[in-house]
N, C-alpha and C positions, 0 to 999 in steps of 0.2 A: 684091223687093217688087213688088206689083201694087196700083195704086190704081184704084178704080171709084166714081164718083159715082152712087149708085143711082137718083137722080131725073133722071139725064142732065145733061150740061153745061148750065149755065144754069137748072137745077132746073125742068124743064118737064113732068115726069111725076108724076101723082098717086100716092099710095101704092098704090092698087089697079091702077094702070097699069104699075107697075114689073114687068119680066119677070124675076122672082126666079129662075125655073128656068134661064133662059138665062144669067143672071149667075153662078149657082153652077156650071153646066156649064162655062162659060168658065174659071172659076177652077180647076176640076178639070183641064181640058185644059192649063192652064199650070202644073200640078204644085203648086198652092197647097196647103199643109198646115194653115195656121191662118188664120182670118178674124177680124179685129178690126172689129166693127161700131161705128161712131161715130154716135150717135143723140140727137137732141133729144127730151126727154120732159117731161111734166108731173109734178109732185110730188103724191102723194096722202097724204103724211104731213107733219105739222108740222115734224118734225125734219129733213126733207130740204129745205133752203133753196135757192131759185133761185140757181144758181151752183155748187152742189155737184155732185160726181161720184158716180154709182151704178154698181156692178158687180153686176148682177142675177144670180141663179142659177136663176130659174124664169120661166116664161111662162104666161099665161092668154089663150086665143084667143077674141076676140070679133069676128073678121072674118066676112064674110057669104058665104063660099064663092065669091067672084069670082076668087080667085087660084089658079093652078096650084100645088098644094101637095105634089106627089110626082113622082118620076121613074117610078114604077110605073104599070101599066095597059097597055092595048093588047096583051095577051097575056102579061104577066108580073106576078105578084103577089108582093109583099114586105111585110114588117112589121118595121119597125125600132124597137128599144127607144128610148124618148124620155122616160123618167121624169125623168132629169136632163139637160135640154136644153143646158145650158152645159158646156163642157169645164172641169172644175175646175182642171186644171193651168194652162190659159191664163188663167182668171179670177184665179188667184193671182198670176200675173205682172202682169196689168193692175192689180190692187189695189196690189201692191207698187210698181209704177211710178207710180201716181197719188200715193201717199204720198210717194215719193221726190222728186217735183217740187213738193210743197207744197200739193197740192189737198186740200180737205175731202172725204173718201171714205166712202161707205157700202157695205160689202161684203156682198153677198147681198140678197135681196128679189125680189119678183114684179113682172114687167113685164106689164101688161095691154095687149094689142094690139087696137085698134079699127080699123074699116074706114076711117074718115075719108071725104072730106077735112075735113069739119066737125069742130070741137072738140065736146066733150060738152055736153049740156044740164045745167043745174044738178041736176036730178033724177037723171040718169044718173051724174053725178060723185059725188053723195052715196051712191048705191047701190053704185057701184064701191068707194068708200071702206069701206063696211060689209063688203065681201068681204075686206078686209085686204090689198089690193094696195098696192104701194109707189110705182110709177110708171106712167104711161100714155103710149103711143106708137102709131104707125101702121105700122111697117115691119118689125119683127123677126120676124114670122111672115107667110108660111111660110119666110122666109129661113133661120131656124135649123133647121127641119125638113129642108129640102133639103140644107143643109150636112151634117147628120148622115147622110142617105142617101148623100151623096158621100164620106163618111168624112173630112170636114174638121173640124178643131177650130173651135169657134165661141165667141166671147166678145163682150160688149157693154160699151162705155164710154158710159154714158148721161149726157148733160148736162142736168141739171134746169134748165128755163128759166122755170117758172111754177108756180102752185098750181092749175092747171086753173081751175075756176070755183067750187070748193067753199068757199074760204076767204073769210069775210065781211070780213076786214080787208085784203084785197088786191084789186087790180083783176082783172077777169076776163081770161083768157088772150086775147092778140091777137097777130097776126103781128108788130106793132111791138115788143112786149115780148119775144117769142121771139128776134127778130133781135138785139135789144140785148144780151141775155144771151149769145147765141152769139158775138157779136163779142168780148165780154169773155173768153169761155172758149176761143176758138180757139187762142190761144197755149198755154194749158195742155194742150189736147187734143193738139196737135202734140208737146209735150214728153213726154206720156204715151206716145204711139205710138213716139217715138224711143227712149225708155227701154225700153219693152216689147219692141221689135224686138231690141234688144241682148240682153235676157234670153232671148228665143226662140232666138236664134242660139247662146247659151251652152248651152242645153239641147236643141239640135237632134237630137243622137244619142239622146235619151232619150224620144222620143215613144212612150210605152208606155200611153197612155190608151185607154179603150174606144172612143173615136171612130175610131181608126185601123183597127178591125176591126168596125165597126158592121153591115156587111152579111154577116158571116161565116155567120150562121145565119138570115138574114132572108128569103132568096129561097125561096119555097114551090113555085114552078112547076117541073115536070119540065123539065130542060134541053132535052130533045128536042122539047118542045112550044113553046118560046119562038120566035116568028117571027124569021126571019133578019134582017129589016130592023130589028127591035127590038134584037136582039143587036148589030148594027152601030151603031145610033144611041147605045146606052148603053155601048158598049165601054169608054170612059174610066172609067166608074163600076163596071160589073159584070164587065168583061172578065176580071179575075184569078180570078173565081169560076166562070167557064165553061170554063176550060182543062181 
């Protein structure tokens, strides 16, 4: 197991300052095959109560292009299939694990990723709700995109901490309210991870999902035209397709 606090130890990096590409590259070099993203999110649906767990299966990107979102470029072009951004096999393990530890779980749903660091305006929150999204956060993209390019399974355990600011009968989201719910849920999150890791180990020899070969037909550039320095830099990710 590898643990990485994406915001840095002590939580000093803004969502747009996190070096997602370096994080995923590091995971790949360490031979990581599955990533469990634990993320605090706002609920955009009445039924998702603060304190509930959501295992989303879709993402909608509302970041502003400030984040390095691909390993490709600089002389190599690739296009990875991303219609289903979450590994369904890993998501199933996470949902089963959440149920097993007694959490209230919502399996499936769309995670809307905004740039941050500010929370939404009330107008934005209501418009986002009209789109039918389920939860809102600031970190899972481009993290999930890069994990797919690195052929790493990706799943999210989303901890609903608030109702954003759309709910008239609840206080607007604040850091204080978010931290309070996270403190309540941290033990549950740990138990989910512990149970999920056991499930992953049991199925270790059965990693036959599409994530494992996401780059198989993705690289469009003629191998002879890829710069040597790019081949070297991306060897942990694309090396097996260049032999």
